[in-house]
N, C-alpha and C positions, 0 to 999 in steps of 0.2 A: 430783537433784533434792530439795530440801529442801521438806517438805510445809506449802504455805500459805505461803510464803514469797518465792516468786518468785525464789528464790536456788539455788543449784546447790554441791554438794561435791565438792570434788576432794581426793583422798590428805590428809581431814580437814579442810581448809579452806572456809571457806565464800567464794564467790565470787559478788560483788552486784553486781545491773546499778546502773552509775551514773546520774545523773538524765538525762544528755542526752548521756553519752561513749560509750552500750555497754557490754561486759563490764569490770569492774576490773582481768583479768586483765593488761590490756595497758594502762591507765590507771598505768604506770610509773615517769611524768615523766622521760620520753624519757632514762634511763639506762642501760647495760648491767646485767647482773645483779653484784649487790655492791657498784656504785659509787652516790657521792652524786652528787646535782643538781647539777646546773651552775648557778652564780649569772649574775643578770643576765638568764636569759630570758625573754620575755613568756610568761607564764601559759597564753594560748590556745595556746602552740604544742603546750604538753604536759599540759596538764591533762584535756581531752576526748580519750580516747582516744589520748594523748602522739603524734599524729600530727605530723608537719611537714610537705605536699603540698612546638631549638637551631637565623631557617628558613632556612640556608644550610647543605646539603648537599654533598657533595664535590664544590662549587664548580661547581652547572648555572649557565644563563646570569647570572639574578639573583637576589635571595632574593625579589622578589616577583614574579617569574615561577615560582620554585619552590613558594613557597606555594599559588600560584592552581592549579598541577596535583596538589600532596599535595592540596588541600583538595576537589578535585573526584574525586579519586580514592577519598578514604575516605567522601565521601557517596554514591559509587556503589556502594561494599560497605555491608552491615549496619554504622554505626556503634556501638564499644564506650562510645569518650566523644563528648557532643555539648553544647558551652556556646555559649549563645546571647544574647547582651544580659545578662554576667554583670557586678551589680554588686555589693558588698560595703564596706561599712566599720564600721569599730570603735564600738561605743557610744561618745558623747562625742566624735568625732573627727568633722568635716566633712568632710573629702576621703578619698573613696575610695582603698581600697588594689586592689584590684581593679577592673577596668572592663575586660572580655573583650567586644568585639562578636560574636566567633564562633571556635571552635577546636572541634576533630575530630581523633579519632583510631580510627582504621578497628578492626574485628576482626582481630586477629592482628599489627598493625601494632606498631614498635617504636621509640618514639620517645624521644629526648635532649630534655630541658627544661634548661636551662643558664641563669643570672641572677647578678647579685651578693646580695651578704644584702641584705636590708632592699627586693629587687624583688617580693617577696607569695608567693615560692614556698610556704609555710608555709603561709601561710593560704590559699593554693590547693588543698594537699592537703587542708585542711581541710574545704574545702568539698567536692571531690570523694568524702571520706570521711563526709560527712552529721553531721558534729560541728560545722558551723556554718551557716547558713543564710542564703543573698542576700538585700537588700531588695528587688532586681529580677531576671530573669531565669532562665531554664531550665536547669538541670543533667539531662541526659540520660544516663543508664547502661544499656545495652543494651535501651535504648527506653524506659525508665522515667525518669521526670521526678522524683529524689528530693525535690527543694523541696516536692511536694503530697504527700509521706509524712507522716505522725505520726512522732514520733522513736523509738517502737519499731517503725515501717515502716523506715527508714532505718538500725536499727540489725540489724534482720535482715536485710536488704538486703545490707548491708556484709558480716555473716558468710556469707551464702551465694557473694556472688559476687567480692569482694577481697580481695586477697593483698597485703599489707603487710608492705614490709621497712623498719623505721624505723631511723634513723641509729645510733640509740643500742640496737637491736636489742630493749629491753625483754624481755625472757625472766622467767620467775619464778625465782628463783635456786635456792628449794629443790627444782625441781622437774628429773629428768633431762632431757638433751635430748631422749629420744626421746619423753616426756611433753610437753616445750614442743612438739615437732614435732606433735604428735597434738591439740592444745587447739584450732584449727580445728573438727576432727569433733565437737568434744563439746559445742561451741555451736551448730553448723549441720547438722540432718538430711540437708540437699541434699549438704554436703560429707562426709558422712560414706555415703552412699550410693555420691557418685561416686569416691570414694578404693577401694571394696570392702571391703580388709582394711585400715585405717589404719596397724596398727602394721606390715604388711608394703609400704605404700606411703612410712611413714616411714622405713623403711630401705632400700628402693631408692633413695629421695632423698639419703639420707645418704652411699649408694656411689659416687652419680654424683658429688655433689659434696666427694668425696673426703677422707670425714670417719672418721677412724678407727674401727671397730668397738669399740675398748675403751672409747670414750666416750661410747658411745650412753646409758650407763647410769650416766653420772657427772654428779652435779649440777651444773646452768649455772653458779654460781657457780666452779666449778673449771674453767672452761672458758678457756682464752685469747680474745682479742677475735677472731682469725683464726676459731677456734673456733666462738664464739657467731653470728657472720654465717653461717656454713655452717647452723647450725641455726634461724638465723631465715629464713633464705632457703628452706630446706625445710618451716617451718610455714607463709609464704605461697605455697608451690606444692603443700601438701597439697588434695587434693580438688578439683583440676583447676579454680580460680576463672577465670572468662573474664575478669578485669582484675587485673593488676598493678603496686601501686605503688611504687618503688621511690625513697625519700628518702634522699641524700647515702650508699648503703650501703656505698661503696669509700672514705671518707673516713678510716677508722683502719688503710688499709691501707699498705703501699711500693707502688712504679710495679708490679714484675713481680706481686705478687700481686691489683691492680688490674685489670689486663688479665685475667689467668686468671677470675677470678670473675666479668667480666662476660661473660667467653664463654661460662662454666657457665650463667650464668644466662638468658643469651640463649638458649644452646642447650633447657634445659629448659623456660623461655618458649614455645620454639617447639615442643616437643613435645606439649603440650599446647594450644595454640593460643592462647596469648592475649596479647590488648592489653596491651603493657608500656610505663609511661609512667615514665623512668627521671629523677632529678633530680639536677643536681649542677653543682658551678660548675667542673667539672674538666673543660675542655673537649677535652682529649684522647681523652678513652674515646668522643666526638660519631662517630667513623670507623665504631664496630660498628653504629650503628643504622640504619633504614631513613631516618630523617627527625632532621635537628636544629633543634629550635627556640627560640630566646633570648625569653624573656619578656617583654620590651620590644616585642618584636614584635606580640605577641597583647595585651600589658596597656596600655593607653592612660594607666595611673596611673602605671606604670613609668617610662614614659617623660617624662612630664612632671616627676618628680620628679629626672628624671637631668640 
């Protein structure tokens, strides 16, 4: 901590809290370490924390029946994520891009959320991460309505309870893989305590994620896309957060590696009993999950635009 500034110093670099975005170390404009930002992206998808957020499961009677059954089961348990009457539109836009009457993910449940580009996936994940606030409705995470928290409270809640895997990973290029994985424990006392020994847990996660030990101390900028992906997964899992949110984490991988990574992520999420919301447009991955939800089924605005 840099005395009197509200800033933290890591490896000689000062990390400052962004005004609304949480910690600047993950506000990397949504790109892998060492890459230029992608043109044409809506700034809201990246600049605030750089986060971007399927109902027909293995062909049960009907999608409507499956939604009712899944919803009642989730409500019977402790809900990790509960959205109620959620309404959000961007400034100077009259039409809502998010209009969700209700949506619940139970503690420990693994949900696959899919939808085409423009359906509101990134906006929804921004709301879940607390980097945007809705005009109406409630977002209850682990029983806490984060819409009622101040900016600093949402940032703290996110750091303590949510692990994100970003589409473009957002690693700090000058830090080693090991230091990148341990970053959440730098900013969250709770996750540091739950990790016990952050270095030991990071190394265990790397081993489980099949990241070779000779890469652990290598700067993130020198890692391949697949290697960066594993580091990002370890960063999300360290400290056993109760909620994991993965935004298109397999989009840069070929089909065999997509399957392998998804299975590894599900196994690690199950080991810490975390709820997992996995966002992707690739519906081939849906069979791995407890439930598959089409965003258009829960977001009335997406249905109206389609």
